[in-house]
MDTraj code that builds the backbone (N, CA, C; nanometers):
import mdtraj as md
import numpy as np

residues = "MET ARG LEU HIS GLU PRO SER GLY PRO THR GLU LEU VAL GLY VAL LEU GLU THR LEU THR THR ILE ARG LYS ARG THR GLY GLU ILE VAL TYR PHE ASP PRO GLN HIS VAL VAL THR TRP ARG ILE VAL".split()
xyz = np.array([
    [14.3328, -18.9040, -7.1630],
    [14.4032, -18.8897, -7.3257],
    [14.4187, -18.9997, -7.3995],
    [14.4181, -19.0328, -7.5175],
    [14.4586, -19.1375, -7.6124],
    [14.5599, -19.1422, -7.6916],
    [14.7174, -19.2091, -7.6520],
    [14.8147, -19.2036, -7.7295],
    [14.8259, -19.3039, -7.8100],
    [14.8695, -19.3322, -7.9174],
    [14.9420, -19.3849, -8.0330],
    [15.1015, -19.4027, -8.0342],
    [15.0890, -19.5634, -7.9545],
    [15.2230, -19.5686, -7.9728],
    [15.2635, -19.6837, -8.0540],
    [15.3922, -19.7273, -8.0734],
    [15.4361, -19.8548, -8.1016],
    [15.3530, -19.9536, -8.0730],
    [15.3238, -20.0016, -7.9186],
    [15.3274, -20.1086, -7.8759],
    [15.1497, -20.1251, -7.8959],
    [15.0945, -20.0298, -7.8899],
    [14.9375, -20.0284, -7.9866],
    [14.8693, -19.8798, -7.8817],
    [14.7430, -19.8701, -7.9101],
    [14.6903, -19.7465, -7.8522],
    [14.7114, -19.7756, -7.6635],
    [14.7230, -19.6481, -7.6316],
    [14.7171, -19.6356, -7.4711],
    [14.6356, -19.5271, -7.4338],
    [14.5549, -19.5589, -7.3054],
    [14.4798, -19.4341, -7.2855],
    [14.5233, -19.4237, -7.1085],
    [14.4933, -19.2821, -7.0992],
    [14.5528, -19.2320, -6.9899],
    [14.5009, -19.1656, -6.9373],
    [14.4670, -19.1152, -6.8050],
    [14.3416, -19.0780, -6.6970],
    [14.3995, -19.0185, -6.5942],
    [14.3981, -18.9048, -6.5746],
    [14.4555, -18.8491, -6.4606],
    [14.4220, -18.6763, -6.4688],
    [14.5241, -18.5940, -6.3799],
    [14.5404, -18.4827, -6.3988],
    [14.6869, -18.4113, -6.4670],
    [14.6400, -18.3517, -6.5898],
    [14.7624, -18.3150, -6.6603],
    [14.8497, -18.1650, -6.5632],
    [14.9701, -18.2442, -6.5476],
    [15.0743, -18.2066, -6.4267],
    [15.1411, -18.0911, -6.5258],
    [15.2518, -18.1283, -6.6478],
    [15.2825, -18.0494, -6.6801],
    [15.2534, -18.0909, -6.8783],
    [15.3255, -18.0429, -6.9690],
    [15.2983, -18.0785, -7.0687],
    [15.3140, -18.1989, -7.1248],
    [15.3898, -18.2754, -7.0458],
    [15.4337, -18.4402, -7.0875],
    [15.4049, -18.5224, -6.9464],
    [15.3678, -18.4877, -6.8535],
    [15.3553, -18.5665, -6.7759],
    [15.1776, -18.6072, -6.7086],
    [15.1016, -18.6807, -6.6502],
    [14.9960, -18.6636, -6.6074],
    [14.9997, -18.7723, -6.4768],
    [14.9261, -18.7151, -6.3636],
    [14.9065, -18.7784, -6.2281],
    [14.8300, -18.8664, -6.2256],
    [14.8182, -18.9912, -6.2402],
    [14.6765, -19.0518, -6.2114],
    [14.6443, -19.0822, -6.0712],
    [14.5561, -19.0995, -6.0684],
    [14.4610, -19.1310, -5.9452],
    [14.5341, -19.1906, -5.8288],
    [14.6277, -19.2945, -5.8584],
    [14.6979, -19.3638, -5.7695],
    [14.8248, -19.2799, -5.7277],
    [14.8525, -19.1731, -5.8001],
    [14.9752, -19.0748, -5.7360],
    [15.0633, -19.1070, -5.8232],
    [15.0692, -19.2025, -5.8929],
    [15.2068, -19.2170, -6.0275],
    [15.1829, -19.1341, -6.1206],
    [15.3322, -19.0863, -6.1576],
    [15.3501, -18.9674, -6.2349],
    [15.3752, -19.0756, -6.3626],
    [15.3373, -19.0100, -6.4783],
    [15.3120, -19.0730, -6.6095],
    [15.3668, -18.9727, -6.6903],
    [15.4802, -19.0420, -6.7577],
    [15.5512, -18.9290, -6.8787],
    [15.5024, -19.0047, -7.0330],
    [15.4692, -18.8771, -7.0970],
    [15.4360, -18.9427, -7.2455],
    [15.4769, -18.8113, -7.3400],
    [15.4678, -18.8818, -7.4511],
    [15.5453, -18.7763, -7.6057],
    [15.4235, -18.7253, -7.6364],
    [15.4260, -18.5813, -7.6374],
    [15.3067, -18.5194, -7.6787],
    [15.2677, -18.5488, -7.8332],
    [15.3522, -18.5645, -7.9255],
    [15.3368, -18.5919, -8.0327],
    [15.2854, -18.7012, -8.0576],
    [15.2266, -18.8200, -7.9585],
    [15.1960, -18.9404, -7.9645],
    [15.0153, -18.9253, -7.9351],
    [15.0056, -18.8127, -7.8836],
    [14.8268, -18.7849, -7.8585],
    [14.7831, -18.7519, -7.9743],
    [14.6752, -18.8519, -7.9862],
    [14.5871, -18.8792, -8.0824],
    [14.4417, -18.7916, -8.0283],
    [14.4243, -18.8106, -7.8915],
    [14.2754, -18.7280, -7.8722],
    [14.2637, -18.6794, -7.7105],
    [14.2492, -18.5620, -7.6834],
    [14.2185, -18.5238, -7.5163],
    [14.0963, -18.5184, -7.5066],
    [14.0530, -18.5447, -7.3847],
    [13.9256, -18.5677, -7.3629],
    [13.9082, -18.5004, -7.1883],
    [13.8283, -18.4197, -7.1602],
    [13.8095, -18.3818, -7.0051],
    [13.7025, -18.4300, -6.9369],
    [13.7368, -18.4935, -6.8421],
    [13.6275, -18.5815, -6.7787],
    [13.5927, -18.5299, -6.6288],
])
top = md.Topology()
chain = top.add_chain()
for i, resn in enumerate(residues, 1):
    res = top.add_residue(resn, chain, resSeq=i)
    for name in ("N", "CA", "C"):
        top.add_atom(name, md.element.get_by_symbol(name[0]), res)
traj = md.Trajectory(xyz[None], top)
């Protein structure tokens, strides 16, 4: 997923756990604001 954040575009790849969290390959849980999502892609 690509996020548009004030610090610049950010890409997150992982498993969508909830509507606001992704579990990355490393096991790290990343929280994001769904309103900042620009694109979703299934990989």
